N, C-alpha and C positions, 0 to 999 in steps of 0.2 A: 184403424187399430189392428185389424187382422193382417194387413200388409206389414206393419211394423213388427208384429209378433212373429210373422213368418220369416222376417229377416234376422231378428234377434236370436231366435232359437238355434238355427244352424251356426251362427257366429259363437254362441255360448258353448255349443258342443265342441266346435273346433278349438276354442280357447282351452276348455277343460282337457281335451285330448292332448293338446300341446303341453300343458303344464304337468299333467300327471303321467303321460306316456312318453312323449317325444323328448322332453328335457331329461328325465332320468336315463333314458336309453342313450342319449348323447353323452351324458356325464360318464356312464359306464364305458362306452366305446372310446371316448377321448382319453380317459384316465388310463385305460389299458395300454395306451401307446406312449405314455409319458415315462420319464425316468423316475427312479425312486424318490429323488429329492423334490421334483415337481409334483409328484403324486401325494406328498405328505398332507397337503391340504387341497383336496379335490375341488376343482372349479370347472367352469365351462370353456375356458380358454384353450386354444390349440397348444400342443407341446412345442417348446423351442427346439428340441431334438427328438426325433421319432425313434422310439425303441420297440416298435411293434413286434418284429421277429424275435428279438431277444427276450421280451417279456413272455410271449406265448411259448417259446421253447423252454424257458425256465419253469413256467407254470406246469407244462406237460411233464417235464423230467422230475421236478421236485414234488409235485402234487400227486404223482401216481395216477395221472389222468386216464390212461388206457385201461388200467386195472379197474378203476372205478366205473368207467364206461361199460366195460364188460359185465361188471356186477349189476349195474342198473338195468342193462338189457336182459340179463339172466333172470331178474326178478320181475320187472315190469311187464315184459312180453307175455310170459305164461299167465300172470295174474289177469291181464286184460283179456286174453283169449278165453280163459276159463269163465271169467265173469260174463263175457258177451254170450257165449254159447249157453251157459246155464241160465242166465237171465232171460234170454230169448225163449228157451223152452218153458220156463216158469211163466213168462208173460203170455205165451200161447194158451197155456192151460187156464190161467186166470181170466183171460179174455173170452174164452169159449165155453167155460163152465160156470155154474152159479150154485149158490148154497151158502148157508150160514157158516159152516165149517171152512169152506174155501174163502169166504169173505174175511173171516178171522185170520186165516193163514196169510192172506194178502196184506192185511194190516200189519201183521208181524213182520212180513217180508220187507215192507217199505219203512218200517220203524227206524231202520238204520239211517234214513235220510235225516231224521231229526235228533236221534240219540247217538252221540259219538261214543265209541268204545273207550273204556277206562284203561289207560296204558298199563297201570300196575297190575290190574286183574288179568289183562291179556298176557303180560310177561309171565305171571305165575302159572297161567294155564298152559302156555307154551313150554315152560320148564317141566311141568308134570307130564306133558306129552312127549318130552324129549326132543323137541325141535326148536328150542331157543338157541339163539346165536347161529342159526342156519338160514339159508335163503328160503327154504320151504316154509319156515315159520312166518317170514315177512310176506311171502306170497299168500298164505292163508289169511293173514291180517287184511291185506288189500282186497281179497275176495270178499271177506265178510263186511268190509267197510263200504264197498261200492256196488255190491249185488243189489241192494235195495234201490239205488239210483237207477240202475238199468231196468229193473222190473217196473219202476214208476214211469220211466220214459216210454218203454216199449209196449206196455199193456194198452195204453190209449191208441197207439198206432196199429196194433194187431186188430183192434175192434173195427178199424176202417177197411180191413181186407175182406172182400166178399166171401161168405161161407161156401158159395157155389163152386169156387175154385177147389176147395178141399173135397167137396162132395164129388166133383167130377173125377178127381184123382182116386178117390176111394172106389168109385164105380169101375175104374180101370184096374183095380186090384192093388193099389198102393196102400201099405200099412202106415201107421202113425209116424214112424221114423222117416219113411220115404216122403210122406206128405210134408213133414216139417222141413227137411233139408232140400226138397225139390220145389216146394211152393212157398212156404212161410218165410224161411230164412233168406232166400234171395230178395223177397219183397220188402224185407226189413233193412235193406242195405243203407238207405239214408240215415235211419235211426242208429243202426249199428256203427256207422262211421262217426256220427255225432258222439255217441257214448264212448267209442274207442278213443277219440281225440281228447275228450274231457277227462276221462279216467287216466289216460297217459299223462296229461298235464299235471293232475293232482299227485299221482304216484311218483312221477319223475322228480318232482320238486320236494317231495316229502323228506324231512330230516327228523321230525319228532319221533315217529314210530320206528323209523330205521335206527335211530340212536338207541331206543329202548330194546328193540328186538334183536338186532344184529351188531350193535355197538360192542366193540372188543373182539368180535369174531374175525375169521379170515376173510370173509366177504365184506365188501364195502360198496357204497353207491356214490354217485357224483355229489349230491348234496351233503352226505355224511363226510365224504373226503374233503369237501370244501370247508366244512365246519372244523374238521381236525387240523387242516393246514392253516386256516385263518386264525385259529386260537393258539397255534404253536409259536415258539419264539422266532422261527425262521420267517414267518409271514407277518409278524407283528408290525403294523403300520405300513406294510408294503401293499398299498392299495392298488398299485399298478399290476401286481401279480394276482391279487385277489379278483380284481375286475376282469383280468384276462381269463381267469378260470371261469368266472361267471359267464362271459361271452361264449366260451367254448361249450360250457354246459347247456347253454340256451339254444345253440345252433340246431340240434335235432328237433326241439320243440317248435322253434320258429319255422323250420322247414315243414314240419307236420301241419302246423296251423295254416301256413300259406296255401298249401295244396288241398287242405280239407275244410277251409272256411265256408265254402259253398255248401258242403255236406252238413255242416253244423246248422246253418240257417234252414236248409231243406228239411233236415230231420226234426228240428224243433217245431216248425210250422206244420208239417204234415201230421205230427202226432198231437197237435193242439186240440183238434176237434174231438 
């Protein structure tokens, strides 16, 4: 019975991976190489004529790809950097100090993991602050959304770092800032890589908050640009161009995940205790 179960479980996992991951990826890739007529009804067959270069060139030129790519990088990179540094500092304090007030503050800090922000309220707040329809507004939204996740992941990992390392640095005359950036922050590298990859995945693919916060402004992101061109008359039913845009939009994320997948596993397991 155990032998049968051991054989069935891997086969079931491979089958589910094939159905829910491999087949959709194949459909997107192969449709992006088809002509407009063949792509009207997407299927898994190979194209009779390959229009790979034409489709991707047209998607780049008509979809404003490079402008959207620059906008995504300008928003996502600062948001991820601020979230990681701020979250690491907060996690260090929460892990090393105790008290009811600090415990209540920790609960408030990780509340964002369970309570999503209300889009309408966020937009009204940003308008009152004068940063609506601006990249800084969306950066602040992402910081507020994902800071709790970083604190939740890193606090458990900081507790596994021996206090003696910090005490030795303090004896040598290092202050709190030096201790953090010389001792704590480098040792958080696996968890920092994990959080950076996961937050980048979420923020890079976000279209909901980007639409409400910077929609209609001068700056755009890749998902927001894809939504705009896919809903326009130019791209209506042009699945070959839409899927070509999706492939190009996914390349940075796939590259990041391929090179960082070991860090994701390492960061999650090391912070689990």
